[in-house]
Short mmCIF file of the C-alpha atoms (twelve columns), coordinates in Angstrom:
data_MODEL
# 
_entry.id   MODEL 
# 
loop_
_atom_site.group_PDB 
_atom_site.id 
_atom_site.type_symbol 
_atom_site.label_atom_id 
_atom_site.label_alt_id 
_atom_site.label_comp_id 
_atom_site.label_asym_id 
_atom_site.label_seq_id 
_atom_site.Cartn_x 
_atom_site.Cartn_y 
_atom_site.Cartn_z 
_atom_site.pdbx_PDB_model_num 
ATOM 1  C CA . MET A 1  -17.857 -238.881 51.516 1 
ATOM 2  C CA . LYS A 2  -19.394 -239.094 54.971 1 
ATOM 3  C CA . ALA A 3  -16.481 -237.073 56.329 1 
ATOM 4  C CA . THR A 4  -17.018 -234.343 53.762 1 
ATOM 5  C CA . VAL A 5  -20.752 -234.138 54.539 1 
ATOM 6  C CA . LEU A 6  -19.967 -234.008 58.277 1 
ATOM 7  C CA . LEU A 7  -17.378 -231.266 57.770 1 
ATOM 8  C CA . VAL A 8  -19.714 -229.160 55.618 1 
ATOM 9  C CA . THR A 9  -22.524 -229.596 58.157 1 
ATOM 10 C CA . ILE A 10 -20.302 -228.520 61.021 1 
ATOM 11 C CA . LEU A 11 -19.054 -225.450 59.146 1 
ATOM 12 C CA . ALA A 12 -22.597 -224.525 58.106 1 
ATOM 13 C CA . LEU A 13 -23.945 -224.797 61.645 1 
ATOM 14 C CA . THR A 14 -21.044 -223.016 63.334 1 
ATOM 15 C CA . PRO A 15 -21.961 -219.362 63.938 1 
ATOM 16 C CA . ALA A 16 -19.824 -216.805 62.137 1 
ATOM 17 C CA . THR A 17 -18.985 -215.075 65.415 1 
ATOM 18 C CA . VAL A 18 -17.160 -218.145 66.702 1 
ATOM 19 C CA . LEU A 19 -15.013 -218.214 63.565 1 
ATOM 20 C CA . ALA A 20 -14.362 -214.482 63.763 1 
ATOM 21 C CA . GLN A 21 -13.316 -214.668 67.400 1 
ATOM 22 C CA . GLU A 22 -10.416 -216.916 66.550 1 
ATOM 23 C CA . LYS A 23 -9.001  -214.245 64.248 1 
ATOM 24 C CA . LYS A 24 -9.360  -211.376 66.777 1 
ATOM 25 C CA . GLN A 25 -6.327  -209.882 68.397 1 
ATOM 26 C CA . PRO A 26 -6.202  -210.231 72.144 1 
ATOM 27 C CA . THR A 27 -7.285  -207.137 74.027 1 
ATOM 28 C CA . TYR A 28 -5.488  -205.681 77.017 1 
ATOM 29 C CA . ASP A 29 -6.851  -203.733 79.931 1 
ATOM 30 C CA . PHE A 30 -4.895  -200.516 80.276 1 
ATOM 31 C CA . THR A 31 -6.998  -198.971 83.022 1 
ATOM 32 C CA . LEU A 32 -5.045  -197.886 86.058 1 
ATOM 33 C CA . THR A 33 -6.229  -198.266 89.581 1 
ATOM 34 C CA . THR A 34 -6.234  -195.270 91.898 1 
ATOM 35 C CA . GLU A 35 -3.299  -196.781 93.768 1 
ATOM 36 C CA . GLN A 36 -1.283  -197.099 90.548 1 
ATOM 37 C CA . LYS A 37 -2.108  -193.528 89.580 1 
ATOM 38 C CA . LEU A 38 -1.018  -192.225 92.988 1 
ATOM 39 C CA . TYR A 39 2.195   -194.209 92.797 1 
ATOM 40 C CA . SER A 40 3.036   -192.920 89.285 1 
ATOM 41 C CA . GLU A 41 2.227   -189.334 90.387 1 
ATOM 42 C CA . LYS A 42 4.507   -189.780 93.368 1 
ATOM 43 C CA . LEU A 43 7.313   -191.012 91.120 1 
ATOM 44 C CA . LEU A 44 6.762   -188.086 88.792 1 
ATOM 45 C CA . ARG A 45 6.964   -185.611 91.701 1 
ATOM 46 C CA . ILE A 46 10.146  -187.241 92.928 1 
ATOM 47 C CA . ARG A 47 11.745  -186.956 89.467 1 
ATOM 48 C CA . LEU A 48 10.629  -183.336 89.111 1 
ATOM 49 C CA . ASN A 49 12.038  -182.465 92.537 1 
ATOM 50 C CA . GLN A 50 15.334  -184.099 91.616 1 
ATOM 51 C CA . GLN A 51 15.514  -182.075 88.393 1 
ATOM 52 C CA . ILE A 52 14.676  -178.866 90.267 1 
ATOM 53 C CA . GLN A 53 17.424  -179.588 92.782 1 
ATOM 54 C CA . LYS A 54 19.944  -180.141 89.966 1 
ATOM 55 C CA . ILE A 55 18.939  -176.865 88.301 1 
ATOM 56 C CA . ASN A 56 19.130  -174.991 91.605 1 
ATOM 57 C CA . THR A 57 22.620  -176.362 92.168 1 
ATOM 58 C CA . VAL A 58 23.738  -175.201 88.738 1 
ATOM 59 C CA . VAL A 59 22.190  -171.737 89.292 1 
ATOM 60 C CA . LYS A 60 23.818  -171.404 92.733 1 
ATOM 61 C CA . GLN A 61 27.208  -172.359 91.256 1 
ATOM 62 C CA . ALA A 62 26.823  -169.874 88.396 1 
ATOM 63 C CA . LEU A 63 25.809  -167.129 90.853 1 
ATOM 64 C CA . ARG A 64 28.789  -167.916 93.076 1 
ATOM 65 C CA . GLU A 65 31.169  -167.774 90.104 1 
ATOM 66 C CA . THR A 66 29.625  -164.494 88.896 1 
ATOM 67 C CA . GLN A 67 30.068  -162.959 92.340 1 
ATOM 68 C CA . GLU A 68 33.692  -164.097 92.426 1 
ATOM 69 C CA . VAL A 69 34.352  -162.557 88.990 1 
ATOM 70 C CA . LYS A 70 32.675  -159.333 90.046 1 
ATOM 71 C CA . GLN A 71 34.683  -159.212 93.251 1 
ATOM 72 C CA . PHE A 72 37.902  -159.888 91.322 1 
ATOM 73 C CA . SER A 73 37.191  -157.381 88.567 1 
ATOM 74 C CA . THR A 74 35.911  -154.463 90.690 1 
ATOM 75 C CA . PRO A 75 39.372  -152.957 91.352 1 
ATOM 76 C CA . TYR A 76 40.209  -153.161 87.644 1 
ATOM 77 C CA . LEU A 77 36.935  -151.505 86.688 1 
ATOM 78 C CA . VAL A 78 37.506  -148.696 89.195 1 
ATOM 79 C CA . GLU A 79 41.014  -148.137 87.817 1 
ATOM 80 C CA . PHE A 80 39.718  -148.195 84.228 1 
ATOM 81 C CA . GLN A 81 37.076  -145.576 85.051 1 
ATOM 82 C CA . ARG A 82 39.635  -143.397 86.842 1 
ATOM 83 C CA . ARG A 83 41.987  -143.494 83.854 1 
ATOM 84 C CA . ASN A 84 39.160  -142.850 81.442 1 
ATOM 85 C CA . GLU A 85 38.115  -139.790 83.426 1 
ATOM 86 C CA . ASP A 86 41.778  -138.588 83.463 1 
ATOM 87 C CA . ILE A 87 41.925  -138.934 79.670 1 
ATOM 88 C CA . GLN A 88 38.678  -136.988 79.309 1 
ATOM 89 C CA . ARG A 89 39.994  -134.213 81.602 1 
ATOM 90 C CA . ARG A 90 43.230  -133.994 79.591 1 
ATOM 91 C CA . ARG A 91 41.316  -133.719 76.321 1 
ATOM 92 C CA . ASP A 92 39.140  -130.983 77.781 1 
ATOM 93 C CA . PHE A 93 42.272  -129.187 78.941 1 
ATOM 94 C CA . ILE A 94 44.128  -129.592 75.618 1 
ATOM 95 C CA . ARG A 95 41.238  -128.682 73.271 1 
ATOM 96 C CA . PRO A 96 40.575  -125.108 74.246 1 
ATOM 97 C CA . GLY A 97 44.188  -124.018 74.147 1 
ATOM 98 C CA . GLY A 98 45.897  -125.914 71.362 1 
ATOM 99 C CA . ILE A 99 43.746  -127.753 68.883 1 
# 
């Protein structure tokens, strides 16, 4: 009986804020220092520069391949145009007289 009275007295006198604090989730400090911000910005710049270098490499390779194809195909294009012009001249020559 004495133990019950003592327990009830302790619970009655204990402020509600103390009981509520036990149930609270722990809080974390997510603020960054200036040094941490500068470091993360530096890492971000490094990653961006690496990505830009990769893209530039791909673009340079594609440009090189395009120039090689153009260089290879130029004689064929010139010959195709020459033959096409010959065909057009023949048609112009044949039309007035025969057809």
